[in-house]
N, CA, C and O atoms as a printed pandas DataFrame, in Angstrom:
     atom_number atom_name residue_name chain_id  residue_number  x_coord  y_coord  z_coord
0              1         N          UNK        A               1   -1.358   75.608   20.844
1              2        CA          UNK        A               1   -1.482   75.086   19.563
2              3         C          UNK        A               1   -0.420   75.720   18.819
3              4         O          UNK        A               1   -0.063   76.888   18.968
4              5         N          UNK        A               2    0.144   74.739   17.872
5              6        CA          UNK        A               2    1.520   75.258   17.045
6              7         C          UNK        A               2    1.135   75.210   15.697
7              8         O          UNK        A               2    0.625   74.174   15.272
8              9         N          UNK        A               3    1.333   76.348   14.833
9             10        CA          UNK        A               3    1.154   76.247   13.609
10            11         C          UNK        A               3    2.556   76.258   12.736
11            12         O          UNK        A               3    3.516   76.833   13.249
12            13         N          UNK        A               4    2.691   75.743   11.643
13            14        CA          UNK        A               4    3.864   75.813   10.810
14            15         C          UNK        A               4    3.201   75.884    9.399
15            16         O          UNK        A               4    2.472   75.036    8.884
16            17         N          UNK        A               5    3.652   77.201    8.834
17            18        CA          UNK        A               5    3.289   77.350    7.346
18            19         C          UNK        A               5    4.577   77.286    6.558
19            20         O          UNK        A               5    5.661   77.792    6.848
20            21         N          UNK        A               6    4.250   76.579    5.526
21            22        CA          UNK        A               6    5.458   76.409    4.343
22            23         C          UNK        A               6    5.051   77.005    3.191
23            24         O          UNK        A               6    4.013   76.666    2.624
24            25         N          UNK        A               7    5.905   78.021    2.718
25            26        CA          UNK        A               7    5.671   79.012    1.694
26            27         C          UNK        A               7    6.567   78.699    0.599
27            28         O          UNK        A               7    7.694   78.256    0.818
28            29         N          UNK        A               8    6.106   78.915   -0.613
29            30        CA          UNK        A               8    7.005   79.079   -1.904
30            31         C          UNK        A               8    6.720   80.170   -2.711
31            32         O          UNK        A               8    5.657   80.196   -3.331
32            33         N          UNK        A               9    7.637   81.201   -2.798
33            34        CA          UNK        A               9    7.453   82.448   -3.351
34            35         C          UNK        A               9    6.293   83.227   -2.168
35            36         O          UNK        A               9    6.369   83.329   -0.944
36            37         N          UNK        A              10    5.390   83.626   -3.007
37            38        CA          UNK        A              10    4.368   84.395   -2.116
38            39         C          UNK        A              10    3.128   83.536   -1.695
39            40         O          UNK        A              10    2.160   84.038   -1.124
40            41         N          UNK        A              11    3.223   82.152   -2.028
41            42        CA          UNK        A              11    2.055   81.383   -1.624
42            43         C          UNK        A              11    2.246   80.434   -0.590
43            44         O          UNK        A              11    3.259   79.738   -0.524
44            45         N          UNK        A              12    1.283   80.379    0.244
45            46        CA          UNK        A              12    1.405   79.125    1.381
46            47         C          UNK        A              12    1.085   77.880    0.683
47            48         O          UNK        A              12   -0.065   77.806    0.249
48            49         N          UNK        A              13    1.851   76.903    0.489
49            50        CA          UNK        A              13    1.807   75.489    0.101
50            51         C          UNK        A              13    1.247   74.498    1.137
51            52         O          UNK        A              13    0.352   73.698    0.863
52            53         N          UNK        A              14    1.796   74.595    2.274
53            54        CA          UNK        A              14    1.416   73.720    3.462
54            55         C          UNK        A              14    1.121   74.430    4.705
55            56         O          UNK        A              14    1.857   75.304    5.163
56            57         N          UNK        A              15   -0.143   73.976    5.327
57            58        CA          UNK        A              15   -0.134   74.568    6.683
58            59         C          UNK        A              15   -0.253   73.203    7.740
59            60         O          UNK        A              15   -1.054   72.289    7.545
60            61         N          UNK        A              16    0.569   73.251    8.728
61            62        CA          UNK        A              16    0.361   72.044    9.656
62            63         C          UNK        A              16    0.161   72.808   10.868
63            64         O          UNK        A              16    0.860   73.741   11.264
64            65         N          UNK        A              17   -0.948   72.274   11.457
65            66        CA          UNK        A              17   -1.236   72.840   12.820
66            67         C          UNK        A              17   -1.387   71.575   13.723
67            68         O          UNK        A              17   -1.838   70.574   13.166
68            69         N          UNK        A              18   -1.088   71.501   14.957
69            70        CA          UNK        A              18   -1.063   70.469   15.875
70            71         C          UNK        A              18   -2.165   70.908   16.930
71            72         O          UNK        A              18   -2.028   71.998   17.485
72            73         N          UNK        A              19   -3.159   70.169   17.202
73            74        CA          UNK        A              19   -4.168   70.436   18.147
74            75         C          UNK        A              19   -3.797   70.160   19.509
75            76         O          UNK        A              19   -2.845   69.413   19.738
76            77         N          UNK        A              20   -4.566   70.778   20.579
77            78        CA          UNK        A              20   -4.376   70.458   21.766
78            79         C          UNK        A              20   -4.857   69.112   22.407
79            80         O          UNK        A              20   -5.057   68.149   21.666
80            81         N          UNK        A              21   -5.030   69.022   23.617
81            82        CA          UNK        A              21   -5.507   67.547   24.127
82            83         C          UNK        A              21   -6.789   67.451   23.856
83            84         O          UNK        A              21   -7.485   68.460   23.741
84            85         N          UNK        A              22   -7.350   66.011   23.694
85            86        CA          UNK        A              22   -8.654   65.715   23.731
86            87         C          UNK        A              22   -9.455   66.226   24.871
87            88         O          UNK        A              22   -9.087   66.114   26.041
88            89         N          UNK        A              23  -10.883   66.954   24.387
89            90        CA          UNK        A              23  -11.736   67.341   25.688
90            91         C          UNK        A              23  -12.288   66.258   26.011
91            92         O          UNK        A              23  -12.128   65.150   25.498
92            93         N          UNK        A              24  -13.121   66.638   27.092
93            94        CA          UNK        A              24  -14.079   65.776   27.760
94            95         C          UNK        A              24  -15.270   65.122   26.889
95            96         O          UNK        A              24  -15.879   65.815   26.074
96            97         N          UNK        A              25  -15.549   63.891   27.073
97            98        CA          UNK        A              25  -16.624   63.172   26.355
98            99         C          UNK        A              25  -18.100   64.110   26.483
99           100         O          UNK        A              25  -18.459   64.659   27.525
100          101         N          UNK        A              26  -18.758   64.146   25.336
101          102        CA          UNK        A              26  -20.227   64.744   25.379
102          103         C          UNK        A              26  -21.138   63.969   26.077
103          104         O          UNK        A              26  -20.781   62.933   26.639
104          105         N          UNK        A              27  -22.310   64.379   26.097
105          106        CA          UNK        A              27  -23.351   63.723   26.804
106          107         C          UNK        A              27  -23.799   62.689   25.635
107          108         O          UNK        A              27  -23.678   62.799   24.415
108          109         N          UNK        A              28  -24.401   61.571   26.479
109          110        CA          UNK        A              28  -25.015   60.529   25.822
110          111         C          UNK        A              28  -26.079   60.951   24.733
111          112         O          UNK        A              28  -26.867   61.877   24.924
112          113         N          UNK        A              29  -26.042   60.226   23.617
113          114        CA          UNK        A              29  -27.102   60.540   22.535
114          115         C          UNK        A              29  -28.478   59.902   23.039
115          116         O          UNK        A              29  -28.619   59.254   24.076
116          117         N          UNK        A              30  -29.454   60.210   22.108
117          118        CA          UNK        A              30  -30.866   59.665   22.399
118          119         C          UNK        A              30  -31.116   58.405   21.765
119          120         O          UNK        A              30  -32.269   57.991   21.639
120          121         N          UNK        A              31  -30.220   57.829   21.399
121          122        CA          UNK        A              31  -30.385   56.362   20.569
122          123         C          UNK        A              31  -30.993   56.322   19.491
123          124         O          UNK        A              31  -31.435   55.226   19.146
124          125         N          UNK        A              32  -31.195   57.423   18.677
125          126        CA          UNK        A              32  -31.827   57.394   17.573
126          127         C          UNK        A              32  -30.883   57.133   16.365
127          128         O          UNK        A              32  -30.719   57.999   15.506
128          129         N          UNK        A              33  -30.288   55.964   16.317
129          130        CA          UNK        A              33  -29.650   55.774   15.000
130          131         C          UNK        A              33  -30.121   54.802   13.841
131          132         O          UNK        A              33  -31.251   54.917   13.366
132          133         N          UNK        A              34  -29.383   54.010   13.475
133          134        CA          UNK        A              34  -29.932   53.223   12.356
134          135         C          UNK        A              34  -31.039   52.190   12.874
135          136         O          UNK        A              34  -30.944   51.721   14.008
136          137         N          UNK        A              35  -32.093   51.847   12.015
137          138        CA          UNK        A              35  -32.914   51.009   12.564
138          139         C          UNK        A              35  -32.377   49.497   12.531
139          140         O          UNK        A              35  -31.582   49.217   11.633
140          141         N          UNK        A              36  -32.716   48.601   13.354
141          142        CA          UNK        A              36  -31.995   47.259   13.407
142          143         C          UNK        A              36  -32.465   46.615   12.239
143          144         O          UNK        A              36  -33.433   47.028   11.601
144          145         N          UNK        A              37  -31.727   45.494   11.908
145          146        CA          UNK        A              37  -32.115   44.569   10.754
146          147         C          UNK        A              37  -31.484   45.088    9.538
147          148         O          UNK        A              37  -30.459   45.768    9.577
148          149         N          UNK        A              38  -32.087   44.772    8.468
149          150        CA          UNK        A              38  -31.644   45.094    7.090
150          151         C          UNK        A              38  -30.695   43.783    6.736
151          152         O          UNK        A              38  -30.169   43.120    7.630
152          153         N          UNK        A              39  -30.549   43.510    5.437
153          154        CA          UNK        A              39  -29.897   42.624    4.881
154          155         C          UNK        A              39  -28.639   43.021    3.822
155          156         O          UNK        A              39  -28.708   44.109    3.251
156          157         N          UNK        A              40  -27.742   42.322    3.623
157          158        CA          UNK        A              40  -26.968   42.742    2.441
158          159         C          UNK        A              40  -27.457   43.265    1.253
159          160         O          UNK        A              40  -28.220   42.534    0.621
160          161         N          UNK        A              41  -27.211   44.294    0.827
161          162        CA          UNK        A              41  -27.697   44.882   -0.330
162          163         C          UNK        A              41  -28.724   45.753   -0.119
163          164         O          UNK        A              41  -28.976   46.520   -1.048
164          165         N          UNK        A              42  -29.512   45.837    1.075
165          166        CA          UNK        A              42  -30.380   46.768    1.507
166          167         C          UNK        A              42  -29.752   48.215    1.406
167          168         O          UNK        A              42  -28.567   48.545    1.433
168          169         N          UNK        A              43  -30.989   49.043    1.273
169          170        CA          UNK        A              43  -30.536   50.381    1.476
170          171         C          UNK        A              43  -31.618   51.059    2.472
171          172         O          UNK        A              43  -32.776   50.686    2.663
172          173         N          UNK        A              44  -30.960   52.119    3.038
173          174        CA          UNK        A              44  -31.734   52.923    4.025
174          175         C          UNK        A              44  -32.692   53.834    3.505
175          176         O          UNK        A              44  -32.234   54.699    2.758
176          177         N          UNK        A              45  -34.027   53.845    3.744
177          178        CA          UNK        A              45  -34.893   54.992    2.869
178          179         C          UNK        A              45  -35.681   55.774    3.945
179          180         O          UNK        A              45  -35.777   55.252    5.056
180          181         N          UNK        A              46  -36.199   56.864    3.741
181          182        CA          UNK        A              46  -36.914   57.596    4.678
182          183         C          UNK        A              46  -38.444   56.872    4.505
183          184         O          UNK        A              46  -38.894   56.561    3.403
184          185         N          UNK        A              47  -39.080   56.683    5.641
185          186        CA          UNK        A              47  -40.444   56.167    5.493
186          187         C          UNK        A              47  -41.627   57.338    5.899
187          188         O          UNK        A              47  -42.817   57.088    5.704
188          189         N          UNK        A              48  -41.294   58.306    6.334
189          190        CA          UNK        A              48  -42.220   59.530    6.464
190          191         C          UNK        A              48  -41.393   60.749    6.398
191          192         O          UNK        A              48  -40.172   60.684    6.257
192          193         N          UNK        A              49  -41.980   61.756    6.488
193          194        CA          UNK        A              49  -41.297   63.151    6.587
194          195         C          UNK        A              49  -40.603   63.396    8.020
195          196         O          UNK        A              49  -39.740   64.255    8.198
196          197         N          UNK        A              50  -41.069   62.569    8.975
197          198        CA          UNK        A              50  -40.527   62.841   10.373
198          199         C          UNK        A              50  -39.119   62.686   10.604
199          200         O          UNK        A              50  -38.431   62.161    9.729
200          201         N          UNK        A              51  -38.633   63.065   11.633
201          202        CA          UNK        A              51  -37.163   63.129   11.743
202          203         C          UNK        A              51  -37.015   61.429   12.215
203          204         O          UNK        A              51  -37.847   60.804   12.873
204          205         N          UNK        A              52  -35.776   60.931   11.697
205          206        CA          UNK        A              52  -35.460   59.557   12.265
206          207         C          UNK        A              52  -36.414   58.359   11.609
207          208         O          UNK        A              52  -36.174   57.198   11.942
208          209         N          UNK        A              53  -37.340   58.600   10.814
209          210        CA          UNK        A              53  -38.220   57.708   10.308
210          211         C          UNK        A              53  -37.547   57.207    8.963
211          212         O          UNK        A              53  -37.680   57.709    7.847
212          213         N          UNK        A              54  -36.797   56.107    9.325
213          214        CA          UNK        A              54  -36.151   55.311    8.224
214          215         C          UNK        A              54  -36.464   53.714    8.406
215          216         O          UNK        A              54  -36.976   53.255    9.427
216          217         N          UNK        A              55  -36.110   52.995    7.356
217          218        CA          UNK        A              55  -36.174   51.797    7.333
218          219         C          UNK        A              55  -35.344   51.106    6.165
219          220         O          UNK        A              55  -35.067   51.687    5.116
220          221         N          UNK        A              56  -35.038   50.006    6.420
221          222        CA          UNK        A              56  -34.305   49.021    5.375
222          223         C          UNK        A              56  -35.212   48.762    4.191
223          224         O          UNK        A              56  -36.375   48.457    4.454
224          225         N          UNK        A              57  -34.846   48.840    2.945
225          226        CA          UNK        A              57  -35.383   48.183    1.701
226          227         C          UNK        A              57  -34.584   47.513    0.943
227          228         O          UNK        A              57  -33.366   47.691    0.953
228          229         N          UNK        A              58  -35.302   46.503    0.057
229          230        CA          UNK        A              58  -34.460   45.720   -0.719
230          231         C          UNK        A              58  -34.361   46.576   -2.243
231          232         O          UNK        A              58  -35.314   47.319   -2.477
232          233         N          UNK        A              59  -33.436   46.515   -3.112
233          234        CA          UNK        A              59  -33.365   46.968   -4.294
234          235         C          UNK        A              59  -33.856   45.978   -5.207
235          236         O          UNK        A              59  -33.782   44.794   -4.879
236          237         N          UNK        A              60  -34.418   46.358   -6.469
237          238        CA          UNK        A              60  -35.035   45.410   -7.216
238          239         C          UNK        A              60  -33.763   44.762   -8.252
239          240         O          UNK        A              60  -33.818   43.610   -8.684
240          241         N          UNK        A              61  -32.908   45.480   -8.482
241          242        CA          UNK        A              61  -31.839   44.970   -9.296
242          243         C          UNK        A              61  -30.445   45.506   -9.036
243          244         O          UNK        A              61  -29.696   45.801   -9.967
244          245         N          UNK        A              62  -30.083   45.637   -7.684
245          246        CA          UNK        A              62  -29.010   46.086   -7.180
246          247         C          UNK        A              62  -28.790   47.461   -7.298
247          248         O          UNK        A              62  -27.615   47.816   -7.208
248          249         N          UNK        A              63  -29.705   48.385   -7.492
249          250        CA          UNK        A              63  -29.703   49.777   -7.788
250          251         C          UNK        A              63  -30.947   50.511   -7.855
251          252         O          UNK        A              63  -30.949   51.651   -7.390
252          253         N          UNK        A              64  -31.969   50.054   -8.342
253          254        CA          UNK        A              64  -33.395   50.524   -8.515
254          255         C          UNK        A              64  -34.157   50.027   -7.258
255          256         O          UNK        A              64  -34.222   48.855   -6.887
256          257         N          UNK        A              65  -34.733   51.128   -6.649
257          258        CA          UNK        A              65  -35.898   50.896   -5.636
258          259         C          UNK        A              65  -37.116   51.714   -5.604
259          260         O          UNK        A              65  -37.191   52.679   -6.365
260          261         N          UNK        A              66  -37.954   51.468   -4.905
261          262        CA          UNK        A              66  -39.163   52.072   -5.048
262          263         C          UNK        A              66  -39.649   52.329   -3.500
263          264         O          UNK        A              66  -40.730   52.873   -3.274
């Protein structure tokens, strides 16, 4: 890793760091992503307190939802 600091007076104003090579891919996920469906203008809401419990809902006026 290479780091270059640019200073002005006593203050560091820019720090540029170059990272190393890309690491290996991680394990596959558990496929708990967004629920399928939904229409343009819908919002994603929680349906219960459980993890990943979500669904699409329409808004009443483009911003109010229940």
